[in-house]
C-alpha positions as CSV (number, residue, x, y, z in Angstrom):
1,X,-98.1,-2.4,67.9
2,X,-95.6,-3.8,69.6
3,X,-94.0,-3.1,73.6
4,X,-90.8,-4.2,74.0
5,X,-88.8,-4.5,77.0
6,X,-85.0,-4.1,77.4
7,X,-82.3,-4.6,79.4
8,X,-81.4,-1.5,81.0
9,X,-77.9,-0.9,79.4
10,X,-79.7,-1.4,76.3
11,X,-82.3,0.8,76.7
12,X,-79.9,3.2,78.4
13,X,-77.6,3.1,75.2
14,X,-80.7,3.5,72.8
15,X,-81.9,6.7,74.6
16,X,-78.5,8.4,74.5
17,X,-78.4,7.8,70.9
18,X,-81.9,9.2,70.4
19,X,-80.7,12.5,72.4
20,X,-77.7,12.7,70.8
21,X,-79.4,12.2,67.4
22,X,-82.6,14.0,67.6
23,X,-84.3,10.3,66.5
24,X,-86.9,9.1,68.6
25,X,-86.2,5.5,70.3
26,X,-88.8,3.9,68.0
27,X,-86.9,4.9,64.6
28,X,-84.0,3.2,65.8
29,X,-86.1,0.0,67.1
30,X,-87.9,0.1,63.8
31,X,-84.2,0.4,61.6
32,X,-82.8,-2.9,63.8
33,X,-85.7,-4.8,63.2
34,X,-85.9,-4.0,59.8
35,X,-82.2,-4.8,59.2
36,X,-82.4,-8.2,61.0
37,X,-85.6,-9.6,59.8
38,X,-84.1,-9.2,56.5
39,X,-81.4,-11.0,57.5
40,X,-84.1,-13.6,59.2
41,X,-86.0,-14.2,56.2
42,X,-82.5,-15.4,54.1
43,X,-81.6,-17.2,56.8
44,X,-84.7,-19.1,56.8
45,X,-84.8,-19.5,52.8
46,X,-81.9,-20.9,52.5
47,X,-82.5,-23.4,55.3
48,X,-85.5,-24.1,53.2
49,X,-84.1,-24.2,50.2
50,X,-80.6,-26.9,51.8
51,X,-84.1,-28.9,52.7
52,X,-85.4,-29.1,49.5
53,X,-81.8,-30.0,47.8
54,X,-81.5,-32.8,50.2
55,X,-85.1,-34.2,50.0
56,X,-83.7,-34.4,46.0
57,X,-87.1,-32.0,45.3
58,X,-84.6,-29.7,43.4
59,X,-81.8,-29.0,41.4
60,X,-78.3,-26.7,42.0
61,X,-77.7,-24.2,38.9
62,X,-73.9,-24.0,38.3
63,X,-72.5,-20.5,38.3
64,X,-71.2,-20.7,34.8
65,X,-75.2,-21.6,33.6
66,X,-76.6,-18.7,35.8
67,X,-74.2,-16.1,34.0
68,X,-75.0,-17.5,30.4
69,X,-78.9,-17.6,30.7
70,X,-78.7,-14.2,32.2
71,X,-75.7,-12.8,29.5
72,X,-73.0,-11.8,32.1
73,X,-69.8,-11.9,31.1
74,X,-66.4,-12.2,33.5
């Protein structure tokens, strides 16, 4: 369960969208969170990988090597 307090202007936009489409406000809030959560997770993983590279804990792989490894052609 999650309780969320929104600024009035966002609440009004969400309410209007809900009325126009017949979907619940919860549906749209859930969709927005899921979409943004994917982005946040990607950013976190990229930052973690960059730090590992800077500390010398991992190496890079060239695009050409990846393409060869997985049999992908230009």
